[in-house]
N, C-alpha and C positions, 0 to 999 in steps of 0.2 A: 044405772051402772055402766054402761055402754055409753052418755055420755061421760062419764069421769076418764072411762077404758081410752077415748077416744079425745080429749084433752091432754092426756097424759103422753100417748104417742105421739098426737101433735107438739108436745112440749120436747120432746125429747131427741126429736128431727130434728128441732129447729137447732136446739143446745149442742149435736153431733155436729149440723152446720157451722155452729156458731166456731167450735172449736177448733173444725176442721179447715175453714176460712182467718183463724189469730194464728195458726203457725200450728196445731197441733196433727202429726200423720195419724192418731190415731186416737180414739175415744171410745170409752167403754161406762156401763152403767150394773151398776150391783146395788142392791136393796142392802140397806141401814142396818135391814133383822137380817140378811145375809151374812152379812162380816162382820156383826156383831156373832156373832154362833158359832163364831170361827174361834177354836181357841189361844189362849192368851200367847203370848211366844216372849222368851225372853232375849233382850237387848240388848249386846253384850258390842260393842262399842270405843270407841276415845272417848267420843261425845256423847254418847248416851247410855247410860246404863238401868233397863229398867224394863220393865213391862210393857204391851202393847194395849192402850185403854179401847173405851169404846166408844162409840159416834154420839153418845150424850154427855159426853167428857167434855165434846168440844160443843155442842148442837142438840139445846133439849125441843125436841119432837123430829129432830131429824131424821129421813127417811131412804134419801138414797144418796150415794157418793158416786162420783164422777173420776173417773179415772181416766189422766190425757199418756201421750206417747209418746218424743218427740225424739225424730233422728239425733242421731251425734256423727253424722257423715265424716265428720274430720276430728283429728287429736287436738285440734285450736281445740277444742272444748272437754277435753282433757284435764286443761290447765285450774292448778289451785295456788291460791295466792298466800300468802303468809305476814300475817300482819301482829308482830307482837308475840304474843300463845297462840292465838285463835287462825285458824286459814278459815280462806274464804272460795267457795267455788262460782265459779261465772254463769255455766250453764244453766244454777240453779238459779239466776236470776231472771236467764231470757224464757225459762218457766212456767215460772210463780209470775212473772207480767203475760206472758197469753194466757195465764192461768185467771187473772184479776180478769183479763176481759169477760172470760165466759161468767164469771161472775158479777159482772156489773149488768152484764143483760140481766141475767136471773133476777134480781135487787131491781132492776126497773121492772119487772114486771109483776114484783111485788111479795118473790121468794127470798129470803136470807139462806143465808152461808157463809161456811167458814175455808177460804183456801190453805190446801198444808199441811192441817193437823198434824204434827211430827209424830205421834206414838199411834198411828195407825199402820197399818204395813199396805204401801203401797203392792208391792209386789205381790200382795193375797188379793188386792182388788186388782192385779191386771191379768191372775188369775182367772178369777174370778168375772171378770169383767168381759172376757174371754182377747183381749188383747197377745197373751202368750203363754208357756207353760214354764215353769219352772227346770233351770239345768241344769245339768251337771257344774255348773262353775256357780252353782246356785242364786248366778241374775234371772229374768223374764228370758225366754229368748220365742220371738218376732218370726214368723214365718220370714216374710220377706226380708225385714230389719238386721234377724238375726240377736243379737246379740247391745250392740248399738241404739238401746233407745233411752230415753231417762222418762220417767213417769214423778205427774205432781199431780195433787188430786183436790177433790172441793167436796166435802161433804155441805148437802143443802135439806132444806125441807121440804124440797120442792118433790112431786111424786112423779116418780119417772121409770119408763120400761124395760128391768134390766136384759141385758147381754146374758146370754148363755155365757156357762163357764169353757176354757180352751182345757178339755182334757186330753189330746193327742200328745201322744210320746213322739219329740221332737232330738231325742239323741241316740235312744235305739242303744248300739254297742260302741257307739263313741265315746274316746276316752281322752280326747285331743288338750281339751280344756286343762284338764287334770296333769298330764303328764307335760304342759309346757310351763305352769305355774313353777318359777325358778325357787320360791321356800317351803312348796311341797306344804301349802296350804289347805288344797283340796282334798278329799272325799270323794266319793257322787252323791252331790245334792248336799253338802257340808262342805262348811268352813269353820276353818280355827279362827277367827278376829284378833288372839291373840302373836301371830306366826304372817297373815296376807300383811305386806306391804300399806294397805289401804287402810286397815284396821292400827295397826301402830300407832302410838303419838307421833307427830311429825317434830316434836321436839326429840326425839332419840330415832332422828338420820343420820346425827354425827354418829354414832357407838360403834368400834372397829369392829362388832359382829354382822355389826346390818348394814353397813356403809358398801360395799361395794355391789352389794346388790340394788342399795338404792340408787347410789350414779348411774348405774346400767340400767335400770327399770324403768325410774321415776329421775328422771336426768332432768339439771336442772336448767333453765331459759334464764332468769335475769337472780339479783338478789334475793328479792321477795318474791321468785313465783317456780315452779315444775312440773315438771306432765303426771299426773296419775300413771301406776302401773297397769299394762294392757295386757298381758298376754292372754292372761285364759279369756280375753274376748276375739284376740288375734285368732286363738287356734281356731274360734270355733268357725263354723265351715258356712254360716247361714248369714246373710247380709253381706259377704267379702264384696261385692263388685259392683255394690253402692258406696263404698268408705272411698273420701277420696284423697286420704294419706292418716 
């Protein structure tokens, strides 16, 4: 048992070191059983309308989840690219590339893994893995980086040592994010995806009732690109000093 614990501790340190040297600013570990014990959540977004799944839906004998946090220090990370009826997010390409470096490291050691299982909640992983807690804007807030982190995840059959969940309330009486939302999509710790400018399908940007909001808060960059709304993030006092634009 002691040898098994030592092996898990050593591998956990190695995985975190690999993650941090491969582009991540934050890395946490969650046991697959703890993640699977969380209640299912209904994902109501224009890209997904489904319940969250279990780790076994993606990987047989999954034992651990690795959650990685990447600092988005500039507005350029909020770009959305439009292609016909779909949208692409370059910030996700970056995070998945770095996460695959961690996966390849695991595979070289004989373990299996899956990068970015889409219907496992990365926010829940981040809270359970100690990266931060849910803010009133429904984003994960980290004490250093604030809401300016993007999350990528890996599930693996490697036995890793879980981190302690992040339980500290970082919001307190602050409601700046709620007050800043231009379309009033926020209530404390709740978001209406059918009102949020990010939750509405991008093809509706031209509708008269929405166009003014989109023009102001999701400005067009080129014919096929625009910036996502960031008002609730900009209102958060955490992480402001580390932002470059």
